[in-house]
VMD Tcl script that draws the C-alpha trace (Angstrom):
set ca {
  {14.19 -57.03 -82.18}
  {10.74 -55.71 -81.84}
  {11.20 -54.86 -77.94}
  {14.17 -52.15 -77.11}
  {12.72 -52.61 -73.41}
  {13.99 -56.02 -73.14}
  {17.48 -54.51 -74.18}
  {17.61 -51.49 -71.95}
  {16.58 -53.35 -68.93}
  {19.58 -55.53 -69.59}
  {21.83 -53.22 -69.75}
  {20.40 -51.47 -66.76}
  {21.79 -54.29 -65.19}
  {25.02 -54.12 -66.25}
  {24.42 -50.59 -64.86}
  {23.75 -51.18 -61.54}
  {24.57 -54.55 -61.63}
  {24.00 -54.97 -57.26}
  {21.03 -57.57 -57.70}
  {23.09 -60.04 -59.88}
  {24.90 -62.44 -57.94}
  {28.43 -61.66 -57.43}
  {30.24 -63.35 -60.28}
  {27.93 -61.46 -62.97}
  {28.43 -58.41 -60.93}
  {32.14 -58.71 -61.05}
  {31.73 -59.61 -64.83}
  {29.81 -56.73 -65.96}
  {32.03 -53.92 -63.85}
  {34.87 -55.84 -65.96}
  {32.95 -55.47 -69.26}
  {32.35 -51.73 -68.45}
  {35.07 -50.83 -67.30}
  {36.70 -52.37 -70.40}
  {34.79 -50.53 -72.35}
  {35.28 -47.10 -70.76}
  {39.09 -47.62 -71.19}
  {38.83 -48.51 -75.08}
  {36.08 -47.34 -76.28}
  {37.81 -47.77 -79.94}
  {37.72 -51.52 -79.39}
  {34.11 -50.74 -79.07}
  {33.21 -49.60 -82.20}
  {36.99 -48.16 -84.12}
  {37.84 -44.57 -85.28}
  {35.25 -42.21 -85.58}
  {32.48 -43.69 -84.98}
  {29.65 -42.76 -82.60}
  {29.97 -44.96 -80.05}
  {33.57 -44.59 -79.90}
  {33.04 -40.71 -80.29}
  {30.55 -40.67 -77.60}
  {32.34 -42.96 -74.77}
  {35.56 -40.44 -75.14}
  {33.62 -37.41 -74.82}
  {31.00 -38.82 -71.78}
  {32.83 -41.03 -69.41}
  {29.96 -41.62 -67.58}
  {28.06 -43.38 -70.48}
  {28.67 -46.76 -72.15}
  {27.64 -47.67 -75.65}
  {27.31 -49.71 -77.88}
  {25.58 -50.11 -81.11}
  {24.19 -53.11 -83.07}
  {22.64 -54.52 -86.79}
  {19.81 -51.99 -88.39}
  {19.88 -49.42 -86.39}
  {19.59 -50.38 -82.79}
  {21.68 -48.52 -79.77}
  {21.84 -49.44 -76.16}
  {23.86 -48.22 -73.68}
  {24.22 -48.56 -69.68}
  {24.95 -45.31 -67.80}
  {25.97 -46.58 -64.96}
  {26.09 -43.00 -62.62}
  {21.48 -43.11 -63.44}
  {21.39 -46.82 -62.69}
  {19.71 -46.55 -66.23}
  {19.86 -48.80 -69.63}
  {19.07 -47.38 -73.12}
  {17.89 -48.85 -76.02}
  {16.79 -47.30 -79.66}
  {15.15 -49.20 -82.64}
  {15.04 -47.18 -85.62}
  {12.43 -49.02 -88.45}
  {14.09 -48.57 -91.23}
  {17.39 -49.09 -89.68}
  {18.83 -45.90 -89.96}
  {22.55 -45.90 -88.83}
  {22.35 -41.98 -89.19}
  {19.13 -41.38 -87.48}
  {19.71 -43.92 -84.70}
  {23.01 -42.52 -83.84}
  {21.11 -38.63 -83.51}
  {17.63 -40.36 -81.70}
  {20.70 -41.66 -79.23}
  {22.54 -38.61 -78.91}
  {19.46 -36.61 -78.32}
  {17.88 -39.68 -75.62}
  {21.26 -39.48 -73.85}
  {21.10 -34.97 -73.80}
  {18.09 -34.97 -72.70}
  {18.75 -37.89 -69.73}
  {21.64 -34.99 -68.46}
  {24.17 -37.21 -69.75}
  {26.13 -33.63 -71.78}
  {27.72 -30.69 -70.42}
  {27.97 -28.14 -72.44}
  {31.36 -28.95 -74.04}
  {30.32 -32.47 -74.16}
  {27.29 -31.56 -76.14}
  {29.85 -29.08 -78.37}
  {32.17 -31.63 -78.95}
  {29.33 -34.27 -79.89}
  {27.22 -31.84 -82.53}
  {27.96 -34.13 -85.78}
  {25.57 -36.45 -84.25}
  {23.11 -34.46 -82.54}
  {22.78 -32.54 -85.87}
  {23.63 -34.32 -88.04}
  {23.84 -32.48 -92.05}
  {22.69 -34.49 -95.00}
  {24.91 -33.87 -98.22}
  {24.02 -34.11 -101.78}
  {26.88 -35.73 -104.17}
  {28.05 -32.73 -104.88}
  {28.81 -31.82 -100.53}
  {26.14 -28.81 -100.64}
  {24.18 -29.24 -97.22}
  {21.02 -30.51 -98.15}
  {18.63 -30.65 -94.26}
  {19.62 -31.82 -91.07}
  {18.50 -35.45 -89.53}
  {16.79 -34.50 -85.53}
  {14.41 -36.55 -83.94}
  {10.06 -35.97 -84.05}
  {8.26 -34.53 -81.10}
  {7.63 -38.26 -80.07}
  {11.22 -38.72 -79.06}
  {11.55 -35.25 -77.61}
  {8.22 -36.26 -75.68}
  {9.90 -39.48 -74.69}
  {12.96 -38.31 -73.38}
  {11.48 -35.42 -70.96}
  {9.61 -38.79 -69.06}
  {12.78 -40.23 -69.05}
  {12.83 -42.86 -67.07}
  {9.02 -44.01 -67.83}
  {9.43 -44.39 -71.39}
  {10.14 -47.83 -71.58}
  {11.02 -48.06 -75.39}
  {13.90 -45.59 -74.47}
  {14.88 -45.87 -70.46}
  {14.96 -48.80 -68.19}
  {15.76 -49.36 -64.33}
  {15.69 -53.33 -63.17}
  {12.73 -54.06 -61.06}
  {14.00 -57.98 -60.33}
  {14.20 -59.01 -57.26}
}
mol new
graphics top color blue
foreach p $ca { graphics top sphere $p radius 0.5 }
foreach p [lrange $ca 0 end-1] q [lrange $ca 1 end] { graphics top cylinder $p $q radius 0.2 }
display resetview
């Protein structure tokens, strides 16, 4: 995926289907409702996607292959997409968590519950802490820009 902005725009259309034809808008609403009602079926037990959707009911999140995450944020009318170039899932989860936090999706309680994804600890084979995964300054800056960072967030501007 070379252009996460297209995926983000698609997720924005899910988040705010008001510009879609009625049949598609209804389908988008059913899809988001199903994801929210049963986050386990999106990602399984204990996964990043499941934990985020169980903790933050306003977020609909889906992971993809090779470091891709996409989210529909109905309360904001935004879609978000991230692609980690080397395909690392741990980095994608951390980046997605920080973007969602930067967009104001997490309160203090949610942030506390999702700490393992916001600041994942890297362990040695012996189980000792070796470091943490954290976002770069470029990601932090993009999060500050919110909706103007097209590779992270998009609104449906069609029609």
